[in-house]
Every structure is written in C-alpha cells, then in structure tokens.
C-alpha positions in Angstrom: 17.8 -21.8 0.7 16.0 -18.5 0.0 17.3 -15.2 1.6 16.1 -11.7 1.4 16.8 -8.1 2.3 15.7 -4.5 1.4 15.8 -3.3 -2.2 19.4 -2.3 -3.0 19.0 -1.1 -6.6 16.3 0.7 -8.5 14.1 -1.4 -10.7 14.4 0.8 -13.7 17.2 -1.4 -15.1 14.8 -4.3 -15.7 13.3 -4.5 -19.2 9.9 -5.6 -17.8 9.5 -2.2 -16.2 11.2 -0.1 -18.8 8.0 1.5 -20.1 6.2 2.3 -16.8 6.0 5.8 -15.4 8.4 6.9 -12.6 5.5 7.1 -10.2 4.6 3.5 -11.0 8.2 2.4 -10.6 8.5 4.0 -7.2 5.2 2.4 -6.1 6.5 -1.0 -7.1 9.8 -0.4 -5.3 7.8 0.4 -2.1 6.4 -3.2 -2.3 9.7 -4.9 -3.2 12.8 -6.5 -1.7 15.8 -8.3 -3.0 16.0 -12.1 -2.7 18.6 -14.7 -3.4 18.2 -18.4 -3.8 20.3 -21.5 -4.2 20.1 -24.0 -7.0 17.6 -26.8 -6.1 15.5 -24.6 -3.8 11.9 -23.9 -4.5 10.4 -20.4 -4.5 6.9 -21.8 -4.2 4.8 -24.9 -4.8 1.6 -25.5 -6.7 -1.4 -24.7 -4.5 0.4 -22.3 -2.1 -0.8 -18.7 -1.7 0.7 -16.5 -4.5 2.1 -13.9 -2.0 4.4 -12.1 -4.5 5.8 -12.0 -8.0 9.5 -12.1 -8.9 11.7 -10.1 -11.3 14.7 -12.2 -12.2 18.0 -10.3 -12.3 20.3 -13.3 -12.6 19.9 -17.1 -12.5 17.4 -19.5 -13.8 14.1 -20.9 -12.6 12.0 -23.7 -14.0 8.2 -23.7 -13.8 7.1 -27.2 -13.3 3.9 -29.2 -12.7 3.6 -32.5 -11.0 2.2 -35.2 -13.2 0.9 -38.3 -11.4 3.1 -41.3 -12.1 5.8 -39.3 -13.9 8.6 -36.9 -13.0 7.7 -33.2 -12.8 7.0 -31.7 -16.2 8.9 -28.5 -17.0 6.5 -26.0 -18.4 8.9 -23.1 -18.9 12.4 -21.9 -18.1 12.8 -18.3 -16.9 16.1 -16.4 -16.9 17.5 -12.9 -16.4 15.0 -10.1 -17.1 12.0 -12.4 -16.9 9.0 -11.9 -14.6 7.8 -14.9 -12.6 4.3 -15.2 -11.3 1.0 -13.9 -12.5 -1.2 -16.0 -10.1 -1.2 -13.1 -7.6 -3.5 -11.3 -10.0 -6.1 -14.1 -10.0 -9.0 -14.1 -7.5 -7.9 -17.1 -5.5 -4.2 -16.1 -5.5 -2.9 -19.7 -5.6 0.1 -20.8 -7.6 -0.8 -23.1 -10.6 2.7 -24.5 -10.8 5.9 -24.9 -8.7 9.0 -22.8 -9.3 12.4 -24.5 -8.8 15.7 -22.6 -9.0 18.1 -24.3 -11.4 20.9 -21.7 -11.3 21.6 -19.5 -8.2 19.0 -16.7 -8.2 19.3 -13.0 -7.7 15.8 -11.5 -7.9 13.3 -8.9 -6.7 10.2 -10.2 -4.8 7.2 -7.8 -5.0 4.6 -8.3 -2.3 1.2 -9.1 -3.8 -1.0 -7.8 -1.0 0.7 -4.5 -1.0 0.5 -4.2 -4.8 -3.2 -5.2 -4.8 -4.0 -2.6 -2.1 -2.2 0.1 -4.1 -4.0 -1.0 -7.3 -7.3 -0.8 -5.5 -6.5 2.8 -4.4 -5.1 4.0 -7.7 -6.8 2.9 -10.9 -4.1 4.5 -13.1 -1.5 2.4 -11.3 -3.6 -0.7 -11.7 -4.0 -0.1 -15.4 -0.2 0.2 -15.8 0.3 -3.0 -13.9 -2.3 -4.9 -16.1 -0.6 -3.5 -19.2 2.6 -5.0 -18.1 1.2 -8.4 -17.1 -1.4 -9.1 -19.8 1.3 -9.6 -22.6 3.2 -11.9 -20.3 0.1 -14.0 -19.7 -0.6 -14.2 -23.5 3.0 -15.2 -24.3 3.0 -17.9 -21.6 -0.4 -19.3 -22.8 0.9 -19.4 -26.4 4.1 -21.1 -25.4 2.3 -23.7 -23.3 0.0 -24.4 -26.2 3.0 -25.0 -28.6 4.6 -27.3 -26.1 1.5 -29.4 -25.6 1.0 -29.7 -29.4 4.7 -30.9 -29.7 4.2 -33.4 -26.8 1.1 -34.9 -28.2 2.6 -35.0 -31.7 5.6 -37.0 -30.5 4.5 -39.3 -27.6 7.3 -41.7 -28.1 9.8 -38.9 -27.4 8.6 -38.3 -23.9 5.2 -36.8 -24.8 1.8 -37.9 -23.7 -0.9 -40.1 -25.2 -4.5 -40.0 -24.4 
C-alpha cells in the first residue's frame, strides 16, 4: 500500500539536492509531498505515465523489467538518498521499468507536470534540474551496460544467451 501527505521536512537534507540553489529547492518543495509504501507494493509499472519522480529517504526499491518466459529481471536496487525516476523528463513520459518496494519506503514524490510547467517558465530552474538528472542518467546507463556484459559473459549463472 502507498500512502501520502504534505511535505513534512525540507528537502535540503537529501544529497541529491545538496548543490541546488535555495530558490530551486523551494520550487521543488512546492511540487512535492511525502509518501510511504509497504514492502511488496509497486510504485509504478512499466508503460504507465511517469507522473512523478521519487527521492528516497528510507527503504529500498528494485527497478525491474518483465522478461517473457522468465521472472522479472532486477535492473537496479535503490536505497536511501537515491533518486528514482527519470522517465518524466522524456517526451512520452512513460515508465521504462517497474518499481517494487523491497523494504518499507519513506520518500518524497515530486509531481512531474508541475515540475515541467515550472521548467517551461524558468530556464534557469530547468538548467539546474537537468544538471541534477543528467549524471543520474549517465550512471544508470553505465551500470546497466556493466550488468548486461556480466549476464552475457556468464549465461549458465542466470544470464542470457542469444
């Protein structure tokens, strides 16, 4: 089960936002609310609208993809101080993966439509947001590449063969 309420604490304690301006921090806070989630619940499923991104305070979430004829493949595990979700920045705003809570979650959900509207109105704010998310995208792509190489290198240990 996922629950939510207004934002109780400032976001300045989160490492992901530690180098943004106070104005940017306040703008993000205007778009955010606290959420909690129980182990086993899904935050979102592949193909759904990417309506927000999440800043994880406590807990654990696995990013997984469904593979036909196999169990879901875990792409990445995210924990405290990680950001979850970059699909809201893409033109179609659709999740590429599913996100399942594996340890009770305490997080901040940030509304994508509100953020995009504010980014449209304020190019300086937009640039700060992109500067925060582009390194995350790069890290995730590199990590996925390393995992795929490992899977194909060791197909007998649960990897894939072509």
